[in-house]
C-alpha positions as CSV (number, residue, x, y, z in Angstrom):
1,M,-9.1,-10.5,-16.3
2,I,-7.3,-10.5,-13.0
3,V,-9.5,-12.2,-10.3
4,E,-9.2,-12.9,-6.6
5,K,-6.4,-15.2,-5.9
6,N,-5.9,-17.6,-3.0
7,S,-8.6,-16.0,-0.9
8,S,-9.7,-19.4,0.5
9,E,-6.2,-20.0,1.9
10,I,-5.8,-16.9,4.0
11,K,-5.0,-17.3,7.7
12,R,-5.1,-14.7,10.3
13,E,-1.8,-14.7,12.2
14,N,-0.6,-11.3,13.4
15,G,-3.5,-9.0,12.4
16,F,-1.7,-6.9,9.8
17,I,-3.3,-6.2,6.5
18,V,-1.8,-4.0,3.7
19,F,-3.6,-2.4,0.8
20,E,-1.4,-1.8,-2.3
21,G,-1.7,-0.8,-6.0
22,V,-1.1,1.9,-8.6
23,N,-2.4,5.4,-8.1
24,G,-6.1,5.6,-8.4
25,C,-6.7,1.9,-7.9
26,G,-9.2,2.4,-5.0
27,K,-7.1,0.9,-2.2
28,S,-7.8,3.8,0.2
29,T,-11.5,3.3,-0.3
30,A,-11.1,-0.4,0.2
31,R,-9.3,0.3,3.5
32,K,-12.3,2.3,4.7
33,T,-14.6,-0.6,3.7
34,A,-12.4,-3.0,5.7
35,A,-12.5,-0.6,8.7
36,R,-16.3,-0.4,8.5
37,L,-16.7,-4.2,8.4
38,L,-14.4,-4.6,11.4
39,A,-16.3,-2.0,13.3
40,E,-19.6,-3.8,12.6
41,M,-18.1,-6.9,13.9
42,N,-16.8,-5.1,17.1
43,I,-13.2,-5.9,16.1
44,S,-10.7,-3.2,17.1
45,A,-8.7,-1.9,14.2
46,V,-6.2,0.9,13.5
47,E,-6.1,2.6,10.1
48,T,-2.8,4.0,9.0
49,F,-1.0,4.9,5.8
50,E,2.4,5.6,4.1
51,P,4.0,8.0,3.8
52,G,3.1,10.4,6.5
53,S,1.8,8.5,9.6
54,G,3.4,9.2,12.9
55,T,5.6,12.1,14.1
56,L,8.5,11.7,11.7
57,G,6.1,10.8,8.8
58,G,4.3,14.1,9.2
59,I,7.6,15.9,8.7
60,L,8.7,13.8,5.7
61,R,5.4,13.5,3.7
62,P,5.7,16.9,2.1
63,L,9.3,16.2,1.1
64,I,8.4,12.8,-0.3
65,L,5.2,13.7,-2.2
66,G,5.8,17.3,-3.0
67,E,7.3,18.7,-6.2
68,K,10.7,17.2,-7.0
69,A,13.5,19.5,-6.0
70,A,17.0,19.8,-7.5
71,W,18.4,17.5,-4.7
72,R,16.0,14.7,-5.4
73,S,17.4,11.5,-6.7
74,P,16.0,7.9,-6.7
75,I,18.4,7.0,-3.9
76,A,17.4,10.0,-1.8
77,E,13.7,9.1,-2.4
78,L,14.4,5.5,-1.3
79,L,16.0,6.7,1.9
80,L,13.2,9.1,2.7
81,F,10.7,6.4,2.4
82,G,12.9,4.1,4.5
83,A,13.0,6.7,7.3
84,D,9.3,7.3,7.1
85,R,8.7,3.6,7.3
86,A,11.0,3.0,10.2
87,G,9.2,5.7,12.3
88,H,5.8,4.4,11.2
89,V,6.6,0.8,12.3
90,T,8.1,2.0,15.7
91,E,5.4,4.5,16.6
92,V,2.2,3.2,15.0
93,I,2.2,-0.3,13.6
94,K,4.2,-2.4,16.1
95,P,2.4,-0.9,19.2
96,A,-1.0,-1.5,17.7
97,L,-0.2,-5.1,16.9
98,E,1.2,-5.6,20.4
99,E,-2.2,-4.4,21.8
100,N,-4.0,-6.9,19.5
101,H,-5.5,-4.4,17.2
102,I,-5.9,-5.3,13.5
103,V,-3.8,-2.9,11.5
104,L,-5.1,-1.7,8.1
105,C,-2.2,0.0,6.3
106,D,-2.5,1.9,3.0
107,R,0.9,1.1,1.4
108,Y,3.9,-0.5,2.9
109,Y,7.3,-1.6,1.7
110,Y,5.9,-3.2,-1.4
111,S,5.2,0.3,-2.7
112,T,8.9,1.0,-2.5
113,V,9.8,-2.1,-4.4
114,A,7.2,-1.2,-7.1
115,F,7.8,2.6,-7.3
116,Q,11.5,3.0,-6.6
117,G,12.6,-0.5,-7.8
118,Y,10.5,-1.2,-10.9
119,G,9.5,2.4,-11.5
120,R,12.8,4.3,-10.9
121,G,15.2,1.4,-11.6
122,V,16.9,1.4,-8.1
123,D,18.7,-1.9,-7.4
124,L,16.3,-4.3,-5.8
125,S,18.9,-5.7,-3.4
126,L,19.5,-2.2,-2.0
127,I,15.8,-1.7,-1.6
128,K,15.5,-5.0,0.3
129,T,18.3,-3.9,2.6
130,V,16.6,-0.5,3.4
131,N,13.2,-2.1,3.7
132,D,14.4,-4.9,6.0
133,S,16.1,-2.4,8.3
134,A,13.0,-0.2,8.4
135,V,10.4,-2.9,9.1
136,A,12.5,-4.8,11.7
137,G,10.6,-8.0,11.0
138,V,7.1,-6.5,11.1
139,V,5.5,-8.0,8.0
140,P,1.8,-8.4,7.1
141,D,0.0,-11.7,6.8
142,L,-2.3,-10.4,4.1
143,V,-1.7,-8.0,1.2
144,L,-4.6,-6.9,-1.0
145,L,-3.3,-5.8,-4.4
146,F,-5.8,-3.7,-6.4
147,D,-4.8,-4.3,-10.0
148,L,-5.8,-1.7,-12.5
149,D,-4.6,-0.3,-15.8
150,P,-2.6,2.7,-14.7
151,L,-4.2,4.9,-17.4
152,I,-7.6,4.3,-15.8
153,G,-6.1,5.0,-12.4
154,L,-4.6,8.3,-13.4
155,K,-7.9,9.4,-15.0
156,R,-9.6,8.6,-11.7
157,T,-7.1,10.8,-9.8
158,L,-8.0,13.7,-12.0
159,R,-11.7,13.4,-11.0
160,R,-11.0,13.6,-7.3
161,A,-12.0,16.7,-5.4
162,P,-9.0,18.8,-4.3
163,S,-9.7,17.9,-0.6
164,E,-9.4,14.2,-1.5
165,S,-6.3,14.2,-3.6
166,G,-3.6,16.3,-1.9
167,D,-0.2,16.7,-3.4
168,D,1.4,13.7,-5.0
169,S,4.2,14.3,-7.5
170,F,4.1,10.6,-8.5
171,E,0.8,11.1,-10.3
172,K,2.6,13.5,-12.6
173,E,5.1,10.9,-13.9
174,D,4.6,9.5,-17.4
175,L,2.5,6.5,-18.2
176,A,5.5,4.3,-18.8
177,F,6.6,4.8,-15.2
178,H,3.2,3.7,-13.9
179,N,3.1,0.7,-16.2
180,R,6.4,-0.4,-14.8
181,I,4.9,0.0,-11.3
182,R,2.0,-2.2,-12.2
183,S,4.4,-4.9,-13.6
184,G,6.4,-4.7,-10.4
185,Y,3.3,-5.3,-8.2
186,L,2.3,-8.3,-10.3
187,E,5.8,-9.7,-10.0
188,L,5.7,-9.2,-6.2
189,A,2.3,-11.0,-6.0
190,R,3.8,-13.9,-7.9
191,T,7.0,-14.2,-5.9
192,A,6.5,-12.7,-2.4
193,L,6.5,-15.0,0.7
194,E,3.5,-13.1,2.1
195,R,0.0,-13.9,1.1
196,F,-1.2,-11.7,-1.7
197,V,-4.7,-11.5,-3.0
198,I,-5.1,-9.8,-6.4
199,I,-8.4,-7.9,-6.8
200,D,-9.6,-6.6,-10.2
201,A,-10.0,-2.9,-9.4
202,S,-11.4,-2.1,-12.9
203,R,-14.9,-3.1,-11.8
204,E,-17.8,-1.1,-10.3
205,L,-17.1,0.1,-6.7
206,Q,-19.7,-2.1,-5.2
207,V,-18.3,-5.2,-6.9
208,V,-14.8,-4.4,-5.6
209,E,-16.1,-3.7,-2.1
210,D,-17.9,-7.1,-2.1
211,A,-14.7,-8.8,-3.1
212,V,-12.8,-7.1,-0.3
213,I,-15.5,-8.2,2.2
214,K,-15.3,-11.7,1.0
215,V,-11.6,-11.9,1.4
216,L,-11.7,-10.4,4.9
217,E,-14.4,-12.8,6.0
218,H,-12.1,-15.6,5.1
219,Y,-9.3,-13.9,6.9
220,L,-11.3,-13.4,10.1
221,R,-12.5,-17.0,10.5
């Protein structure tokens, strides 16, 4: 079983927390839990997500997540995510951090490594170049990785109400694609310079929420 990792060593530095994982892992719910906890503590937070936040993101999200068109290629996909992220950092994340808000971000450049790198097979050095350019040095000091068997996650997405799910063509990829994504995330957690905490997302919602709260309480001390 995957359990919480290194939660006692977390230090708050720049106030930037990222939520990552396979589709259906519960990261968006966890982000809301985090926002609720911070509100109860009277700590100012900004919730955001990728792709689609900000002016440019609103334009790009339908292209990125919609049905794959004839022009779509792994490289085109990578560059669309890079453009979305560059606009997101410039318009939303960096200003919020400069104003001393905690930023709670649903997906960041780790998703591109996992989906386009491990999932699609795009060269990881190329992805690093695009990501480094897009984030311009704005990196989180805490990444919560919600680890889950992709088959369970995809079944969860099928149970969502239409108003909750939206369009996401990635959910229609085969199981092998999603298994590669999970492997990519676990490799990132093992090798990344940023602090990763792996949370077993296969458990009951309340148990996962309690784990998130425990990690955040360490972080906020």
